[in-house]
C-alpha positions as CSV (number, residue, x, y, z in Angstrom):
1,M,31.9,-38.8,21.1
2,K,30.2,-39.5,17.8
3,L,26.8,-38.7,19.4
4,K,28.0,-35.4,20.7
5,T,29.6,-34.5,17.3
6,V,26.3,-35.3,15.5
7,F,24.3,-33.3,18.1
8,L,26.7,-30.4,17.8
9,K,26.5,-30.4,14.0
10,F,22.7,-30.6,14.2
11,S,22.5,-27.7,16.6
12,I,24.8,-25.5,14.6
13,S,22.9,-26.4,11.4
14,N,19.5,-25.5,12.9
15,F,21.0,-22.4,14.4
16,L,22.2,-21.3,11.0
17,K,18.9,-22.1,9.4
18,F,17.0,-20.2,12.0
19,N,19.2,-17.2,11.6
20,C,18.9,-17.3,7.8
21,V,15.1,-17.5,8.0
22,F,15.0,-14.7,10.6
23,L,17.2,-12.5,8.5
24,L,15.1,-13.3,5.4
25,V,11.9,-12.4,7.2
26,L,13.5,-9.2,8.5
27,S,14.8,-8.3,5.1
28,L,11.4,-8.9,3.4
29,S,9.7,-6.9,6.1
30,S,12.1,-4.1,5.6
31,C,11.6,-4.2,1.9
32,R,7.9,-4.1,2.2
33,S,8.1,-1.1,4.6
34,E,10.5,0.7,2.3
35,S,8.6,-0.1,-0.8
36,K,5.4,1.2,0.8
37,K,7.1,4.6,1.5
38,E,8.8,4.6,-1.9
39,R,5.5,3.6,-3.7
40,F,4.8,7.1,-5.1
41,K,8.1,8.7,-4.4
42,S,8.4,10.4,-7.8
43,E,4.7,11.2,-8.0
44,K,3.0,14.6,-7.4
45,I,-0.6,15.3,-6.4
46,V,-2.2,18.6,-6.9
47,V,-5.1,19.3,-4.5
48,F,-7.6,22.2,-4.8
49,A,-9.3,22.6,-1.4
50,A,-11.8,24.9,0.3
51,A,-10.1,27.5,2.4
52,S,-11.5,26.1,5.7
53,L,-9.6,22.9,5.1
54,Q,-6.2,24.6,5.0
55,N,-5.1,23.7,8.5
56,V,-6.3,20.1,8.6
57,L,-4.8,19.5,5.1
58,G,-1.4,20.4,6.4
59,E,-1.6,17.4,8.7
60,L,-3.3,15.1,6.3
61,T,-0.8,15.7,3.4
62,A,2.2,15.4,5.8
63,A,0.8,12.0,6.9
64,Y,0.3,10.8,3.4
65,E,3.7,12.0,2.1
66,E,5.4,10.3,5.1
67,K,3.7,7.0,4.5
68,F,3.7,6.8,0.7
69,G,6.4,9.2,-0.5
70,A,4.3,11.3,-2.9
71,S,4.6,15.1,-3.0
72,I,1.4,17.0,-2.5
73,Q,0.8,20.6,-3.6
74,V,-2.3,22.3,-2.1
75,N,-4.1,25.3,-3.4
76,C,-6.7,26.7,-0.9
77,A,-9.3,29.3,-1.7
78,S,-13.1,29.5,-1.7
79,S,-14.8,26.6,-3.5
80,G,-16.3,28.9,-6.1
81,T,-12.9,30.5,-6.9
82,L,-11.3,27.1,-7.3
83,A,-14.1,25.9,-9.5
84,R,-13.6,28.9,-11.8
85,Q,-9.9,28.2,-11.9
86,I,-10.6,24.7,-13.0
87,E,-13.0,26.0,-15.7
88,Q,-10.2,28.3,-17.0
89,G,-7.7,25.5,-17.4
90,A,-6.2,24.6,-14.0
91,L,-5.9,20.8,-13.7
92,P,-5.9,19.5,-10.1
93,D,-5.9,15.8,-9.3
94,I,-8.3,16.3,-6.4
95,F,-11.0,18.9,-5.6
96,L,-12.3,19.3,-2.1
97,S,-15.4,21.5,-2.0
98,A,-17.4,23.0,0.9
99,H,-20.6,22.9,-1.2
100,N,-22.0,20.4,-3.6
101,S,-23.2,23.0,-6.1
102,W,-19.6,23.7,-7.3
103,L,-18.9,20.1,-7.6
104,S,-22.0,19.5,-9.6
105,H,-21.1,22.4,-11.8
106,L,-17.7,20.9,-12.6
107,D,-19.2,17.5,-13.1
108,S,-21.7,18.9,-15.6
109,L,-18.7,20.2,-17.6
110,G,-16.9,16.9,-17.5
111,F,-14.1,17.8,-15.1
112,V,-15.0,15.1,-12.5
113,K,-14.2,11.5,-12.7
114,K,-17.1,9.2,-11.5
115,T,-16.5,7.8,-8.0
116,S,-18.7,6.3,-5.4
117,A,-17.5,7.7,-2.0
118,D,-17.5,11.5,-2.2
119,T,-18.5,12.9,1.3
120,L,-15.4,14.0,3.3
121,A,-16.7,15.7,6.4
122,K,-19.3,18.1,8.0
123,N,-19.1,21.4,9.8
124,T,-21.2,23.8,11.9
125,L,-21.9,27.6,11.4
126,V,-21.1,29.9,14.3
127,L,-21.1,33.6,15.2
128,V,-17.8,34.9,16.4
129,A,-16.5,38.0,18.1
130,P,-13.0,39.3,19.1
131,N,-11.8,37.9,22.4
132,Q,-11.9,41.3,24.1
133,T,-15.6,41.8,23.3
134,K,-18.1,42.4,26.0
135,I,-20.6,40.2,24.2
136,V,-21.5,37.2,26.3
137,P,-22.0,33.9,24.5
138,F,-25.7,33.0,24.3
139,D,-27.8,30.0,23.4
140,G,-30.9,29.9,21.2
141,G,-31.7,31.2,17.8
142,I,-30.2,34.3,16.2
143,S,-32.8,37.0,16.4
144,S,-33.1,40.8,15.9
145,G,-30.8,41.2,18.9
146,L,-27.9,40.6,16.4
147,V,-28.5,44.1,15.0
148,S,-28.0,45.7,18.4
149,L,-24.9,43.6,19.1
150,L,-23.4,45.0,15.9
151,G,-23.8,48.5,17.1
152,K,-22.4,50.8,14.4
153,G,-20.1,48.0,13.1
154,R,-20.5,45.6,10.2
155,L,-21.0,41.8,10.0
156,S,-18.1,39.9,8.4
157,I,-19.1,37.0,6.1
158,G,-17.8,35.2,3.0
159,N,-19.1,36.5,-0.3
160,P,-22.5,34.6,-0.7
161,T,-22.0,34.6,-4.5
162,Y,-19.1,32.1,-4.5
163,V,-18.0,31.4,-0.9
164,P,-20.0,28.4,0.6
165,A,-19.6,29.8,4.2
166,G,-21.1,33.1,2.9
167,C,-23.9,31.2,1.2
168,Y,-24.7,29.3,4.5
169,A,-24.5,32.6,6.4
170,K,-27.0,34.3,4.0
171,Q,-29.4,31.3,4.5
172,A,-29.1,31.5,8.3
173,L,-29.7,35.3,8.3
174,S,-32.6,34.9,6.0
175,H,-34.1,32.2,8.2
176,A,-33.9,34.6,11.1
177,G,-35.5,37.4,8.9
178,L,-32.4,39.5,9.2
179,Y,-30.7,39.4,5.8
180,S,-32.5,42.2,4.1
181,S,-32.0,44.6,7.0
182,L,-28.3,43.7,7.3
183,E,-27.4,43.4,3.7
184,K,-25.9,46.9,3.5
185,R,-24.0,46.3,6.7
186,L,-22.1,43.2,5.6
187,L,-18.4,43.1,5.0
188,V,-18.0,40.4,2.4
189,S,-14.7,38.6,2.0
190,K,-13.1,36.4,-0.7
191,D,-13.2,33.3,1.6
192,V,-14.1,32.2,5.1
193,R,-10.6,32.6,6.4
194,A,-10.6,36.2,5.3
195,A,-14.0,36.7,7.0
196,L,-12.4,35.3,10.2
197,R,-9.4,37.6,9.9
198,N,-11.7,40.7,9.8
199,V,-12.9,39.7,13.3
200,E,-9.5,38.8,14.5
201,L,-8.2,42.3,13.6
202,E,-11.3,43.8,15.2
203,E,-12.3,45.4,11.9
204,T,-15.8,44.1,12.6
205,P,-17.5,43.3,15.9
206,L,-19.0,40.0,14.7
207,G,-18.5,37.5,11.9
208,I,-20.1,34.3,10.6
209,V,-17.6,31.4,10.0
210,Y,-17.3,27.7,10.5
211,Y,-16.8,26.1,13.9
212,T,-13.5,24.7,12.8
213,D,-12.2,28.1,11.8
214,A,-13.3,29.6,15.1
215,V,-11.6,26.9,17.3
216,Q,-8.3,27.2,15.6
217,S,-8.1,31.0,16.3
218,K,-6.8,32.4,19.5
219,K,-8.2,35.8,18.8
220,V,-11.9,35.2,18.6
221,K,-14.6,33.4,20.6
222,T,-17.8,31.8,19.6
223,V,-20.8,33.7,20.9
224,A,-23.6,31.6,19.3
225,T,-24.2,28.6,17.0
226,F,-26.7,28.8,14.2
227,P,-29.4,26.1,14.3
228,E,-29.0,23.3,11.8
229,E,-32.4,24.0,10.4
230,S,-31.4,27.6,9.5
231,H,-29.2,26.6,6.6
232,E,-28.3,23.7,4.3
233,P,-26.2,20.9,5.9
234,I,-22.5,21.9,5.7
235,V,-20.9,19.0,3.9
236,Y,-17.5,18.8,2.3
237,Y,-17.2,16.8,-0.9
238,Q,-14.2,15.2,-2.5
239,A,-13.8,14.7,-6.3
240,R,-11.2,13.2,-8.4
241,C,-10.3,15.2,-11.5
242,S,-7.5,12.9,-13.0
243,D,-7.0,9.2,-13.7
244,K,-3.5,9.1,-12.3
245,K,-2.8,6.1,-10.1
246,V,-1.6,8.2,-7.2
247,A,-4.7,10.4,-7.4
248,K,-6.9,7.4,-7.2
249,H,-4.9,6.1,-4.2
250,F,-5.0,9.4,-2.4
251,Y,-8.7,9.8,-3.1
252,I,-9.4,6.4,-1.4
253,W,-7.0,7.2,1.5
254,L,-9.1,10.3,2.2
255,Q,-11.8,7.9,3.3
256,S,-9.5,6.0,5.7
257,A,-9.6,5.8,9.5
258,T,-6.4,7.8,9.7
259,T,-8.0,10.7,7.7
260,K,-11.2,10.6,9.8
261,K,-9.2,10.7,13.0
262,I,-7.3,13.8,11.9
263,L,-10.4,15.5,10.7
264,Q,-12.2,15.0,14.0
265,A,-9.1,16.2,15.9
266,H,-9.5,19.5,14.0
267,G,-13.2,19.8,14.9
268,F,-14.8,18.4,11.8
269,Q,-17.7,15.9,12.0
270,I,-17.7,12.6,10.2
């Protein structure tokens, strides 16, 4: 009887200890999970981003907010427009540019904090037309045939002066020897999304946009891809413009495997 009583007490004691340890581990795990999500709960991040990143940023910011609790405000426009806004006093935490020139410009003025990893993604330049067009997609370089494809219409592109997609489009047309003959037939827009919209609304028979903009639209089709050698590499750069702890954390998170997976799902190259 004494042996049974001792064994019973030992078993109950161990059972209670095991449950206490289990509950403690579960509690600590729950606290870690909760603290991770609450880490930046009261923090706000302001992101200025190239217009072509608008769709993918919706998913990226939602993922970050869900995991870390911060609130992210995004302002999308052409990289040149955003750079000018920063010059005039706008103070974002993060700047995502579709061309290095605007980033370098802001850096020269002291708006960029020095960081090591600054390349976010890459893209491709394509020629698009409305879905209902009779133009058949073709391979090979863009030649003088582009002029005949336009008919009496105009070619939609971003403004080459401050829109990176427009700058790349100008380079590609110049490479094909077409820019000077088409310059007066261009419909220039405030950003690449506006250039895409012109084609979607059939205001122009053709437009030059990024591949990622073309694939997200149900109203246009890609009829040709510009050769890589016809323009500068299309690279997106990230810059940090504040020393806030949450800005530093988000900047690093933009280089994570999660971010890369989301970018690739939207057609960007890493």
